[in-house]
C-alpha positions in Angstrom: 189.5 142.2 81.3 185.9 140.7 80.9 185.7 138.0 78.5 182.8 137.5 76.3 183.3 134.5 76.0 181.8 133.3 80.3 178.7 135.7 80.0 175.3 134.8 80.0 172.9 136.8 78.3 169.4 137.9 79.4 166.2 139.4 78.0 163.4 141.8 78.9 160.8 144.3 77.9 162.8 147.8 78.2 160.9 150.4 80.2 163.3 152.7 80.1 166.1 153.4 76.8 170.3 153.6 77.3 172.5 151.6 78.1 174.5 150.8 81.1 177.4 149.1 82.6 178.2 148.5 85.9 178.7 146.0 89.5 175.3 144.4 90.2 173.6 145.3 93.4 170.7 142.4 94.5 167.9 143.8 96.5 165.8 140.7 98.1 164.8 143.2 100.9 165.2 146.7 102.7 168.2 145.6 104.4 170.2 145.3 101.1 169.7 148.7 99.7 171.5 150.3 102.3 174.2 148.3 100.2 174.1 150.2 97.0 176.7 152.6 95.9 176.5 155.3 93.4 176.2 154.2 89.6 175.5 150.3 90.5 172.8 148.3 88.3 170.5 146.8 91.0 168.6 144.3 90.7 165.0 143.6 92.5 162.5 140.2 92.0 159.2 142.8 91.6 157.9 146.1 93.2 157.7 147.6 96.6 157.8 150.6 97.4 160.9 150.7 99.5 163.2 149.7 97.0 162.9 153.7 94.7 164.9 155.0 97.9 167.6 152.2 96.0 166.9 153.8 92.9 168.7 157.5 94.7 172.2 155.9 94.0 171.6 153.4 91.1 172.5 153.8 86.7 170.2 150.9 86.1 167.1 148.6 87.4 167.0 145.1 86.5 163.2 144.2 87.1 163.0 140.2 87.3 158.5 140.9 88.1 156.8 143.3 86.6 155.3 145.5 83.9 156.2 148.1 82.5 153.7 150.3 84.0 155.0 148.7 88.3 155.7 151.3 90.4 159.1 150.7 90.3 159.5 150.9 86.4 157.3 154.0 86.3 159.5 155.6 89.1 163.0 155.0 86.8 161.2 156.1 83.9 160.7 159.1 85.5 164.1 159.8 86.7 165.2 158.6 83.7 167.0 155.6 84.8 167.5 152.7 82.4 165.2 150.3 82.8 164.7 146.3 81.7 161.6 144.3 83.7 160.3 140.8 83.1 163.7 139.5 82.8 163.4 135.9 83.9 165.2 134.6 86.5 167.1 137.6 87.3 167.9 137.5 91.3 168.7 134.0 91.1 171.3 134.5 87.3 173.0 137.8 88.7 175.4 137.8 92.0 175.8 140.7 93.6 179.6 142.4 92.6 179.3 140.5 89.4 179.6 143.2 86.4 176.7 143.8 84.2 175.8 145.3 80.7 171.7 147.1 80.3 171.5 147.3 76.4 168.0 148.6 76.4 168.7 150.9 73.1 167.3 147.9 70.6 163.2 149.0 71.0 160.5 146.7 72.5 163.6 143.8 73.8 166.5 144.6 75.7 169.5 142.6 77.0 171.9 142.1 80.3 174.7 140.9 79.3 176.1 139.3 82.5 180.3 138.6 82.7 181.2 135.9 85.2 
C-alpha cells in the first residue's frame, strides 16, 4: 500500500489533461529509452526528438524544461498522452521505478505526486 505521508508533490503546466498512476522511467539520454515498458510514465529533462520513441509505450509524460509547444509536448498531446511540463527538478526528485500520479485534470496547473 502506498502511504500519502511518504510522498512529495510537484507542480507544472498541463499540456494534455488526464490522470494516470504508474511506475516511472527517467530518461536522460537515448540509451534509457529501451527501459520503457508499456504504461510507464516517462520523465525527461527537456524536449529531444529521439524521446518520441519512448512515447509509443508511455501512459504519461513529465517534462522538466519546455513549454506547451515544445516538440515532445506537442507529440504527447497529439497522441493523447497525459503530459505536464515545467516540472522543476523532476529528473532529480523522481527516480526510475518509483510510482507517480499525474493529475492534469485540474486546469492550467497540474500536479505530480511522487510516492517514496
